[in-house]
C-alpha positions in Angstrom: -181.8 -16.1 159.9 -179.1 -13.6 161.0 -179.5 -11.6 157.8 -183.3 -11.3 158.5 -182.5 -10.1 162.1 -180.0 -7.5 160.8 -182.5 -6.3 158.2 -185.1 -5.9 160.9 -182.8 -3.9 163.2 -181.8 -1.7 160.3 -185.4 -1.1 159.3 -186.3 -0.3 162.9 -183.5 2.2 163.3 -184.4 3.9 160.0 -188.1 4.1 160.8 -187.3 5.5 164.2 -185.1 8.2 162.7 -187.8 9.3 160.3 -190.4 9.5 163.1 -188.0 11.6 165.2 -187.5 14.0 162.3 -191.2 14.4 161.9 -191.7 14.9 165.6 -189.2 17.7 165.6 -190.9 19.3 162.6 -194.3 19.0 164.3 -193.0 20.8 167.4 -191.5 23.5 165.3 -194.6 24.1 163.2 -196.9 23.9 166.3 -194.9 26.3 168.3 -195.6 29.1 165.8 -199.0 29.8 167.3 -198.0 29.1 171.0 -196.1 31.4 173.4 -194.1 28.7 175.2 -190.6 27.6 175.5 -189.6 24.6 173.3 -189.0 22.5 176.4 -192.6 23.0 177.6 -194.2 21.8 174.4 -195.9 18.4 174.2 -197.3 16.7 171.1 -199.4 13.7 170.5 -200.8 12.0 167.4 -204.5 12.8 167.3 -205.7 11.0 164.2 -204.6 9.5 160.9 -206.1 9.1 157.5 -204.6 7.4 154.4 -203.1 10.8 153.4 -202.6 12.9 156.6 -201.4 12.5 160.2 -202.9 15.1 162.6 -200.9 16.1 165.7 -201.9 18.2 168.6 -199.1 20.4 170.0 -199.8 22.2 173.3 -198.6 23.9 176.4 -200.3 25.9 179.2 -203.8 24.7 178.3 -203.5 25.9 174.7 -202.9 23.8 171.6 -202.3 23.9 167.9 -203.2 21.3 165.3 -200.5 20.3 162.8 -201.1 18.2 159.6 -198.3 16.1 158.2 -198.3 14.3 154.8 -195.7 13.1 152.3 -195.2 16.8 151.3 -194.3 17.9 154.8 -196.0 19.5 157.9 -198.0 22.6 158.1 -200.5 24.2 160.6 -204.0 22.8 160.1 -206.7 25.1 158.6 -209.2 26.7 160.9 -212.8 25.5 160.5 -214.7 28.0 158.4 -217.7 29.5 160.2 -221.3 28.9 159.2 -223.0 32.2 158.2 -226.7 32.7 158.2 -228.6 30.2 156.1 -225.6 29.5 153.8 -224.2 26.0 153.7 -221.6 25.1 156.3 -218.2 23.7 155.3 -217.5 20.0 156.0 -214.2 18.3 156.8 -212.9 16.0 154.1 -212.3 12.7 155.9 -209.2 11.8 153.9 -207.4 15.2 153.5 -208.8 16.8 156.6 -209.3 20.0 154.6 -212.5 22.1 154.9 -214.7 22.2 151.8 -218.3 22.8 150.8 -220.5 19.8 150.7 -220.0 17.9 147.4 -223.5 18.6 146.1 -223.1 22.3 146.7 -219.5 22.6 145.4 -220.5 21.3 142.0 -223.4 23.8 141.5 -222.6 27.3 140.1 -222.4 29.8 142.9 -225.0 32.2 141.5 -226.5 34.8 143.9 -230.1 34.1 144.7 -232.8 36.6 143.9 -234.5 37.8 147.1 
């Protein structure tokens, strides 16, 4: 029973250390777009998917989104705008990346005759 308790404590310490490292990276990446001192930054886990964790980093009523995965952390992509009657981009629910709807992405993108 003592070995199980020691293993649990060791696992808890290691998991906490990894989370602290990611938190520091999130603040560093999120601060690139914000004009605040590091001590003023706040972050929170916004949502998770099987592949991505999305954090919000903010200060002074501004925020930046940061995506973290097994490959590291980077600023989240900005949503692509909808233009005229062209199809709008959709957010992939697993990777949180913006893409054309699946049925339109598979079609050849040929200009239409008007």
